[in-house]
C-alpha positions as CSV (number, residue, x, y, z in Angstrom):
1,M,-17.6,76.9,-3.2
2,R,-18.9,74.1,-1.0
3,K,-16.3,71.7,-2.5
4,I,-13.6,74.1,-1.6
5,T,-14.9,74.6,1.9
6,A,-15.2,70.8,2.4
7,A,-11.7,70.3,1.1
8,L,-10.3,72.9,3.5
9,L,-12.3,71.3,6.4
10,I,-10.9,67.8,5.6
11,A,-7.4,69.2,5.3
12,G,-7.8,70.9,8.6
13,L,-9.0,67.8,10.3
14,A,-6.2,65.8,8.8
15,S,-3.8,68.4,10.0
16,A,-5.3,68.3,13.5
17,G,-5.2,64.5,13.5
18,Y,-1.6,64.6,12.5
19,T,-0.8,67.0,15.4
20,A,-2.7,64.9,17.9
21,E,-0.9,61.8,16.9
22,K,2.6,63.4,17.2
23,K,2.1,65.1,20.5
24,P,1.5,61.9,22.5
25,D,4.6,60.4,21.0
26,L,6.7,63.3,22.2
27,F,5.0,63.2,25.6
28,E,5.5,59.4,26.0
29,K,9.2,59.7,24.9
30,K,9.8,62.4,27.5
31,L,7.8,60.4,30.2
32,T,9.8,57.2,29.5
33,Q,13.0,59.0,30.0
34,E,11.8,60.6,33.3
35,I,10.6,57.2,34.5
36,K,14.0,55.7,33.7
37,E,15.7,58.4,35.8
38,L,13.3,57.8,38.7
39,N,14.0,54.0,38.6
40,E,17.8,54.8,38.6
41,K,17.3,56.9,41.7
42,I,15.3,54.1,43.4
43,E,18.1,51.6,42.5
44,K,20.7,53.9,44.2
45,L,18.5,54.2,47.3
46,Y,18.3,50.4,47.5
47,Q,22.1,50.4,47.7
48,L,21.8,52.7,50.6
49,H,19.3,50.4,52.5
50,V,16.2,52.3,51.7
51,K,14.2,49.1,52.2
52,E,15.2,49.2,55.9
53,C,15.2,53.0,56.4
54,A,12.1,54.0,54.5
55,P,10.1,51.0,53.4
56,E,6.7,52.8,53.1
57,Y,8.0,55.7,51.0
58,I,9.9,53.5,48.5
59,A,7.0,51.1,48.2
60,K,4.7,54.1,47.3
61,A,7.1,55.4,44.8
62,E,7.3,52.0,43.0
63,A,3.5,51.7,43.1
64,Y,3.0,55.0,41.4
65,I,5.6,54.2,38.7
66,D,3.8,50.9,38.1
67,A,0.4,52.7,37.9
68,I,1.7,54.8,35.0
69,D,1.5,51.7,32.7
70,G,-2.3,51.5,33.4
71,M,-2.0,48.2,35.4
72,T,-4.4,47.2,38.2
73,Y,-2.7,48.4,41.3
74,I,-3.2,48.9,45.0
75,N,-3.5,52.6,45.8
76,P,-0.7,53.2,48.3
77,D,-2.7,55.9,50.0
78,T,-6.0,54.0,50.4
79,G,-4.9,50.3,50.1
80,V,-7.8,49.8,47.6
81,L,-7.3,47.7,44.4
82,E,-7.9,50.1,41.5
83,K,-7.7,50.1,37.7
84,A,-6.1,53.4,36.6
85,D,-7.7,55.2,33.6
86,I,-4.4,56.5,32.3
87,S,-4.8,59.8,30.8
88,R,-2.0,62.2,30.1
89,M,-2.8,64.1,33.3
90,D,-3.0,60.9,35.4
91,K,0.5,60.0,34.2
92,I,1.8,63.4,35.2
93,I,0.2,63.1,38.6
94,F,1.5,59.6,39.2
95,K,5.0,60.6,38.1
96,N,4.9,63.6,40.5
97,K,3.8,61.5,43.4
98,A,6.5,59.0,42.7
99,M,9.1,61.8,42.7
100,K,7.7,63.1,46.0
101,N,8.0,59.7,47.7
102,I,11.5,59.1,46.3
103,S,12.5,62.4,47.8
104,L,10.9,61.5,51.2
105,A,12.6,58.1,51.1
106,R,16.0,59.7,50.4
107,N,15.5,62.1,53.4
108,Q,14.8,59.1,55.6
109,V,17.9,57.2,54.3
110,Y,20.2,60.2,55.3
111,A,18.3,61.1,58.4
112,D,19.5,60.4,62.0
113,Q,16.4,58.4,62.9
114,D,17.3,57.6,66.5
115,G,19.1,60.8,67.5
116,D,22.6,59.4,67.9
117,G,24.1,61.5,65.2
118,I,24.5,58.7,62.6
119,P,22.4,58.5,59.4
120,C,20.2,55.5,59.0
121,Y,22.2,54.0,56.1
122,Q,25.4,54.2,58.0
123,E,24.0,52.6,61.0
124,I,22.9,49.6,58.9
125,E,26.4,49.5,57.3
126,Q,28.1,49.4,60.6
127,G,25.7,46.8,62.1
128,T,23.7,48.9,64.5
129,N,20.0,49.4,64.7
130,P,19.0,52.8,63.1
131,F,15.8,53.0,65.1
132,E,17.4,52.3,68.6
133,P,19.2,55.2,70.3
134,E,22.2,54.7,72.4
135,G,21.4,53.2,75.8
136,K,18.5,51.0,74.6
137,V,18.4,47.3,75.1
138,A,19.9,46.3,71.7
139,K,22.9,48.6,72.3
140,A,23.3,47.4,75.9
141,E,23.5,43.8,74.7
142,E,26.1,44.7,72.1
143,E,28.2,46.5,74.6
144,K,28.0,43.6,77.0
145,A,29.2,41.2,74.2
146,V,32.0,43.6,73.4
147,S,33.0,43.8,77.0
148,E,33.1,40.0,77.3
149,T,35.3,39.8,74.2
150,V,37.7,42.4,75.7
151,E,37.9,40.5,79.0
152,E,38.7,37.3,77.1
153,A,41.4,39.0,75.2
154,K,42.8,40.4,78.5
155,K,43.2,36.9,79.9
156,E,44.9,35.5,76.7
157,E,47.3,38.4,76.3
158,K,48.2,38.9,80.0
159,K,50.3,35.7,79.8
160,A,52.4,37.2,76.9
161,G,53.0,40.4,78.8
162,Y,50.4,42.5,76.9
163,Q,47.0,43.7,77.8
164,P,44.2,45.4,75.8
165,L,44.4,49.2,75.5
166,K,41.2,51.2,75.7
167,L,41.0,51.4,71.9
168,H,38.6,48.9,70.3
169,A,37.4,48.7,66.7
170,R,35.1,46.5,64.7
171,I,34.4,46.4,61.0
172,H,31.7,44.3,59.2
173,F,31.6,42.3,56.0
174,D,29.1,41.4,53.3
175,F,27.9,37.8,53.1
176,D,30.7,35.3,52.1
177,K,33.1,38.2,51.5
178,Y,36.4,39.2,53.1
179,N,37.2,42.4,51.2
180,I,37.3,45.5,53.3
181,K,34.3,47.8,52.5
182,K,35.5,51.3,51.5
183,D,33.3,52.9,54.2
184,Y,35.7,51.5,56.8
185,L,39.0,52.7,55.2
186,P,39.1,56.1,56.9
187,Y,38.7,54.4,60.2
188,L,41.5,52.0,59.5
189,N,43.7,54.9,58.5
190,V,43.1,56.4,62.0
191,I,44.2,53.1,63.6
192,T,47.3,53.0,61.3
193,R,48.3,56.5,62.3
194,Y,47.9,55.6,66.0
195,L,50.1,52.5,65.6
196,K,52.8,54.6,63.9
197,A,52.7,57.1,66.6
198,N,53.0,54.4,69.3
199,D,55.5,51.9,67.8
200,H,55.8,49.9,71.1
201,L,52.2,48.7,70.6
202,K,51.0,45.5,69.0
203,I,47.6,44.6,67.5
204,K,45.5,41.5,67.6
205,I,42.8,41.0,64.9
206,V,40.0,38.5,65.3
207,G,37.7,37.4,62.4
208,Y,34.2,36.1,62.8
209,T,31.3,34.9,60.6
210,D,27.6,34.4,60.9
211,S,26.0,31.0,61.4
212,I,25.5,30.1,57.7
213,G,27.8,27.5,56.3
214,S,30.0,24.7,57.7
215,K,32.4,25.3,60.6
216,K,35.4,24.4,58.5
217,Y,34.5,26.9,55.7
218,N,33.7,29.6,58.2
219,D,36.9,29.1,60.1
220,R,38.8,29.8,56.8
221,L,36.6,32.8,56.0
222,A,37.0,34.3,59.4
223,R,40.8,34.1,59.1
224,K,40.7,35.6,55.6
225,R,38.9,38.6,57.1
226,A,41.5,39.1,59.7
227,E,44.3,38.6,57.0
228,A,42.7,41.3,54.8
229,I,43.0,43.8,57.6
230,K,46.6,42.7,58.4
231,K,47.5,43.1,54.8
232,Y,46.0,46.6,54.7
233,L,48.0,47.6,57.8
234,I,51.2,46.2,56.4
235,D,50.7,47.9,53.1
236,H,50.4,51.2,55.1
237,G,53.6,50.8,57.0
238,I,52.9,48.6,60.0
239,A,55.5,45.9,60.6
240,P,54.1,42.3,60.3
241,E,55.6,41.2,63.6
242,R,53.4,43.7,65.4
243,I,50.2,42.1,64.1
244,E,48.6,38.8,65.3
245,I,45.5,37.3,63.6
246,I,42.9,34.8,64.8
247,G,40.0,33.3,62.9
248,K,37.2,32.3,65.3
249,G,34.5,31.7,62.6
250,K,31.2,30.6,64.0
251,E,31.8,31.7,67.6
252,D,31.1,34.6,70.0
253,Y,28.1,36.0,68.2
254,L,27.0,39.5,69.2
255,F,23.4,38.7,68.3
256,D,21.3,35.7,67.2
257,N,21.4,35.0,63.5
258,N,17.6,35.2,63.0
259,T,17.6,38.4,60.9
260,S,19.8,39.7,58.0
261,L,20.8,42.7,60.2
262,N,21.9,40.5,63.1
263,R,23.9,38.3,60.7
264,F,25.6,41.3,59.2
265,T,26.5,42.4,62.7
266,N,28.1,39.0,63.5
267,R,30.1,39.1,60.2
268,R,32.9,41.1,61.6
269,A,36.6,41.5,62.4
270,E,37.5,43.0,65.7
271,F,40.9,44.2,66.6
272,F,42.5,45.2,69.9
273,V,45.5,47.5,70.3
274,M,47.8,46.0,72.9
275,E,50.4,47.6,75.2
276,P,53.1,46.1,77.4
277,A,51.7,45.1,80.8
278,E,53.0,46.9,83.9
279,G,56.3,45.6,85.1
280,K,57.2,44.0,81.7
C-alpha cells in the first residue's frame, strides 16, 4: 500500500513539475510577442519625432522594456540604479508600465503643445518650434527673416515688371535630400490650383541648404530642390515658362545652424507667386 502511495505521489510531483515547466514557456512566448509589438510602436513614434516631443515618456518606456530582461537598470521613476528580481509578476508590471508610457508619449506627439493648433510632430516636420506659441521670439525672428526675403524678391522682380503677391510658401527637406516630402504635397496642390485659376501669374522658386558641406555642392543641391518643385508643378499642368528657379545654397539662413531643428528649418525651398506690376 505504501509503495502504491509513493508511486502516486512521485507521479503527481512529476506531473506538477511538467506543468510548471510548460507554463513559463507559454508565458515567455506571449511576453516576447508583446515586447516585440511594443518596440514596433516605439519605432513608429521615433519616426514621428517622439524624441523631441516626449523624451521623458519614451525614455521610461524603453527603460521598463530593458528591465524585463533582468538587467541592472536605472529606475526611471526614482533615478536609482537597481537590479530587478524578475518574477513573472514583475515582468507583467514592467510591461504594463512600458505600455502606459508609450501611450503617454504618443499623446504628446499628437498634442498641440504650444496652443497654435498644430500637433508637435507636424511642427517639427515644418521646421517650427513645437513648444513656442505664435508671437514668441523664435517665431518673430523667423517672420523677420521671411519678410527680408520677400523684400529682396520685390527688388529683383520689380525690374522685370513683376512683384510678389501676398502668397508665400516654404517646404523643408531632409539632410542631403531634394525629394519632396509627402506631407507637403497637399499644400503644393493648393498652390497648383491657385496658379491654374490665375493663369497670368508666374512663380519663382528659391532653394536653400544648411551649413554642412561645401558651397559648390550645396549650390547644386539647392537648385535640385527648386527643380523638384518645378517638375511637380509642370507635371500637374503649370507651363514651364511660368516658373523661374534659383539655387542659393548656403545663404540667407532663417536660423543659426547649431541644432538639428535649426538646420532642418534652413533646408528649404521658398516660392513666391508673382503678378504683373501696376502699369505693366
